[in-house]
C-alpha positions as semicolon CSV with decimal commas, in nm:
position;residue;x (nm);y (nm);z (nm)
1;M;-10,703;-11,718;-6,368
2;K;-10,720;-12,079;-6,244
3;I;-10,842;-11,960;-5,904
4;F;-11,108;-11,743;-6,073
5;S;-11,223;-12,039;-6,285
6;A;-11,240;-12,264;-5,981
7;L;-11,452;-12,010;-5,794
8;I;-11,694;-11,988;-6,085
9;A;-11,720;-12,367;-6,105
10;A;-11,771;-12,387;-5,729
11;C;-12,061;-12,144;-5,758
12;V;-12,210;-12,363;-6,029
13;I;-12,195;-12,664;-5,798
14;S;-12,343;-12,464;-5,510
15;S;-12,643;-12,347;-5,710
16;G;-12,661;-12,583;-6,006
17;I;-12,951;-12,808;-5,914
18;F;-13,196;-12,876;-6,193
19;A;-13,545;-12,755;-6,115
20;Q;-13,724;-13,080;-6,046
21;D;-13,877;-13,254;-5,744
22;L;-13,665;-13,558;-5,659
23;S;-13,811;-13,698;-5,334
24;G;-13,659;-13,438;-5,110
25;G;-13,315;-13,447;-5,272
26;A;-13,324;-13,082;-5,376
27;E;-13,458;-12,974;-5,037
28;A;-13,190;-13,169;-4,849
29;Y;-12,922;-13,025;-5,076
30;A;-13,045;-12,670;-5,019
31;K;-13,025;-12,727;-4,642
32;G;-12,668;-12,854;-4,669
33;N;-12,761;-13,217;-4,594
34;Y;-12,553;-13,350;-4,881
35;V;-12,537;-13,713;-4,768
36;E;-12,917;-13,721;-4,734
37;A;-12,951;-13,551;-5,072
38;A;-12,725;-13,811;-5,237
39;E;-12,930;-14,092;-5,085
40;A;-13,252;-13,936;-5,214
41;Y;-13,116;-13,886;-5,565
42;D;-12,972;-14,237;-5,563
43;R;-13,313;-14,383;-5,481
44;E;-13,458;-14,202;-5,780
45;L;-13,221;-14,391;-6,013
46;S;-13,433;-14,703;-5,966
47;K;-13,722;-14,517;-6,131
48;G;-13,525;-14,406;-6,435
49;V;-13,204;-14,227;-6,523
50;S;-13,153;-13,879;-6,664
51;A;-12,871;-13,631;-6,710
52;E;-13,038;-13,402;-6,455
53;L;-13,050;-13,673;-6,190
54;Y;-12,688;-13,779;-6,242
55;Y;-12,581;-13,414;-6,235
56;N;-12,759;-13,349;-5,906
57;L;-12,622;-13,670;-5,759
58;G;-12,272;-13,570;-5,866
59;N;-12,314;-13,233;-5,694
60;A;-12,429;-13,400;-5,372
61;Y;-12,136;-13,642;-5,374
62;Y;-11,891;-13,360;-5,446
63;K;-12,022;-13,160;-5,153
64;S;-11,999;-13,475;-4,939
65;G;-11,629;-13,506;-5,020
66;K;-11,675;-13,819;-5,231
67;T;-11,486;-13,701;-5,537
68;A;-11,469;-14,034;-5,723
69;L;-11,846;-14,081;-5,696
70;A;-11,897;-13,722;-5,807
71;I;-11,680;-13,779;-6,115
72;L;-11,862;-14,103;-6,195
73;N;-12,202;-13,934;-6,190
74;Y;-12,087;-13,626;-6,380
75;E;-11,948;-13,857;-6,648
76;R;-12,278;-14,044;-6,665
77;A;-12,464;-13,714;-6,692
78;L;-12,230;-13,599;-6,968
79;E;-12,293;-13,916;-7,169
80;L;-12,663;-13,829;-7,177
81;A;-12,614;-13,453;-7,226
82;P;-12,269;-13,408;-7,385
83;G;-12,328;-13,045;-7,474
84;D;-12,415;-12,929;-7,123
85;G;-12,161;-12,671;-7,008
86;D;-12,254;-12,688;-6,637
87;I;-12,194;-13,063;-6,623
88;R;-11,859;-13,028;-6,801
89;A;-11,748;-12,743;-6,573
90;N;-11,834;-12,936;-6,257
91;L;-11,663;-13,248;-6,391
92;E;-11,345;-13,052;-6,460
93;L;-11,354;-12,907;-6,108
94;A;-11,394;-13,253;-5,954
95;Q;-11,112;-13,391;-6,171
96;S;-10,883;-13,114;-6,048
97;K;-10,911;-13,269;-5,699
98;I;-10,772;-13,611;-5,789
99;T;-10,405;-13,716;-5,770
100;D;-10,338;-13,818;-6,130
101;K;-10,302;-13,545;-6,393
102;I;-10,279;-13,736;-6,720
103;E;-10,190;-13,549;-7,037
104;P;-10,389;-13,702;-7,325
105;V;-10,225;-13,809;-7,648
106;E;-10,252;-13,538;-7,911
107;T;-10,522;-13,605;-8,169
108;F;-10,516;-13,503;-8,534
109;F;-10,709;-13,175;-8,557
110;A;-10,968;-13,309;-8,804
111;V;-11,046;-13,605;-8,576
112;Q;-11,070;-13,374;-8,274
113;W;-11,297;-13,141;-8,470
114;F;-11,521;-13,437;-8,561
115;H;-11,550;-13,546;-8,197
116;D;-11,609;-13,192;-8,072
117;I;-11,906;-13,154;-8,306
118;Q;-12,033;-13,501;-8,218
119;D;-12,030;-13,411;-7,848
120;L;-12,253;-13,108;-7,896
121;Q;-12,570;-13,319;-7,865
122;S;-12,702;-13,651;-7,739
123;S;-12,777;-13,942;-7,970
124;D;-13,151;-13,866;-7,964
125;A;-13,093;-13,501;-8,050
126;W;-12,865;-13,595;-8,341
127;A;-13,122;-13,845;-8,468
128;K;-13,394;-13,577;-8,462
129;S;-13,161;-13,334;-8,639
130;G;-13,098;-13,595;-8,907
131;I;-13,471;-13,638;-8,967
132;V;-13,530;-13,263;-8,994
133;L;-13,235;-13,219;-9,231
134;F;-13,356;-13,507;-9,449
135;I;-13,704;-13,353;-9,475
136;L;-13,549;-13,020;-9,574
137;M;-13,342;-13,204;-9,834
138;I;-13,660;-13,351;-9,984
139;C;-13,808;-13,000;-10,001
140;C;-13,497;-12,886;-10,190
141;S;-13,540;-13,181;-10,426
142;F;-13,890;-13,062;-10,512
143;L;-13,749;-12,717;-10,571
144;F;-13,485;-12,862;-10,802
145;F;-13,726;-13,073;-11,007
146;F;-14,024;-12,839;-11,016
147;G;-13,876;-12,490;-10,971
148;R;-13,985;-12,241;-11,237
149;F;-13,659;-12,048;-11,243
150;S;-13,307;-12,171;-11,312
151;I;-13,160;-11,996;-11,007
152;L;-13,413;-12,171;-10,779
153;R;-13,334;-12,510;-10,930
154;K;-12,961;-12,452;-10,880
155;A;-13,019;-12,341;-10,522
156;G;-13,236;-12,645;-10,459
157;F;-12,967;-12,874;-10,599
158;Y;-12,668;-12,737;-10,406
159;V;-12,853;-12,676;-10,080
160;G;-13,008;-13,021;-10,108
161;I;-12,665;-13,182;-10,147
162;A;-12,538;-12,994;-9,841
163;L;-12,842;-13,097;-9,639
164;L;-12,800;-13,459;-9,744
165;V;-12,438;-13,457;-9,625
166;C;-12,539;-13,296;-9,296
167;A;-12,820;-13,548;-9,248
168;G;-12,574;-13,830;-9,306
169;L;-12,330;-13,685;-9,054
170;S;-12,611;-13,640;-8,802
171;N;-12,696;-14,010;-8,830
172;I;-12,328;-14,102;-8,785
173;F;-12,305;-13,880;-8,478
174;A;-12,626;-14,030;-8,337
175;N;-12,496;-14,384;-8,385
176;N;-12,158;-14,303;-8,231
177;R;-12,313;-14,132;-7,929
178;K;-12,546;-14,431;-7,881
179;K;-12,249;-14,671;-7,887
180;I;-12,065;-14,463;-7,627
181;V;-12,360;-14,491;-7,388
182;E;-12,436;-14,858;-7,453
183;Q;-12,090;-15,014;-7,477
184;K;-11,964;-14,877;-7,144
185;K;-11,599;-14,874;-7,247
186;Y;-11,494;-14,627;-6,977
187;A;-11,467;-14,659;-6,601
188;I;-11,359;-14,470;-6,290
189;I;-11,097;-14,602;-6,046
190;F;-11,240;-14,671;-5,700
191;A;-10,938;-14,744;-5,483
192;P;-10,695;-14,508;-5,308
193;S;-10,415;-14,640;-5,530
194;I;-10,368;-14,928;-5,773
195;T;-10,050;-15,082;-5,909
196;V;-10,120;-15,161;-6,274
197;K;-9,982;-15,498;-6,386
198;S;-9,834;-15,617;-6,714
199;S;-10,058;-15,926;-6,718
200;P;-10,394;-16,031;-6,566
201;N;-10,257;-16,187;-6,249
202;P;-10,113;-16,066;-5,917
203;G;-9,767;-16,189;-6,013
204;G;-9,746;-15,965;-6,319
205;T;-9,479;-15,699;-6,349
206;D;-9,562;-15,366;-6,185
207;L;-9,597;-15,100;-6,454
208;F;-9,727;-14,782;-6,291
209;V;-9,955;-14,659;-6,013
210;I;-10,289;-14,483;-6,055
211;H;-10,526;-14,336;-5,799
212;E;-10,891;-14,295;-5,711
213;G;-11,111;-14,090;-5,942
214;L;-10,909;-14,144;-6,260
215;K;-11,102;-14,216;-6,579
216;V;-10,973;-14,510;-6,786
217;R;-11,080;-14,692;-7,100
218;I;-11,153;-15,064;-7,075
219;K;-10,983;-15,240;-7,367
220;N;-11,044;-15,600;-7,268
221;T;-11,156;-15,821;-6,980
222;L;-11,037;-16,162;-6,865
223;N;-11,194;-16,336;-6,567
224;D;-11,173;-16,083;-6,281
225;W;-10,924;-15,858;-6,459
226;A;-10,962;-15,562;-6,692
227;E;-10,707;-15,431;-6,939
228;I;-10,718;-15,052;-6,917
229;E;-10,577;-14,767;-7,121
230;L;-10,500;-14,422;-6,986
231;A;-10,548;-14,100;-7,180
232;D;-10,172;-14,083;-7,237
233;G;-10,168;-14,427;-7,401
234;N;-10,029;-14,633;-7,112
235;V;-10,186;-14,979;-7,091
236;G;-10,201;-15,245;-6,820
237;W;-10,418;-15,480;-6,615
238;V;-10,608;-15,417;-6,292
239;S;-10,868;-15,604;-6,088
240;S;-11,219;-15,540;-6,225
241;S;-11,347;-15,500;-5,869
242;L;-11,156;-15,171;-5,844
243;L;-11,342;-15,014;-6,135
244;E;-11,690;-14,873;-6,174
245;Q;-11,814;-14,853;-6,532
246;I;-11,951;-14,522;-6,648
């Protein structure tokens, strides 16, 4: 089953280029010139970022054998389009190539459910959903106050309450997604291996070793050091120069 899934994901990477003209990047990719394609996509970043561009750049880096750079760009694409299945599938394939296999700390099901829903859309999409839901709620309010029949007024009241709650949640999701993109609390390791220290100095106690391509959360920074947290809860300090923020 894992082999079958990997083959499917590989096919996605082989053919999953968004239909857009990116200064020859798509053409170079189609010809198998992945380094040239990555350079072309990278130049386009100076003109403006998008999930499509990061996705294509990630594909080019993956095909070039630069797994850490592929993961970085897939993660950046996923921040802008969290509900995109192709991006997530390619990211998971790239992550399967790295050394560290970190088991995340189990999350309470309600919290996980909240985050899963939040990750269905980008911040802009959630904001638009909130506006639409609020307008529908106002329509239900008119139905409640001016409806001619009791059943319509009751429907307007209860549906309006539900829409108001959903609109509120949409705004919360939009704000949270915006913070994720703006605060840049996550990073990718860019070194073959790093010994994580107990304190922000070279003389600190060695805690554990991590490797290139691993995603970490930045908890704090001090001078040229960053305090990181792994998905399994382990915490320590590494040189900031060995990280690339998502």
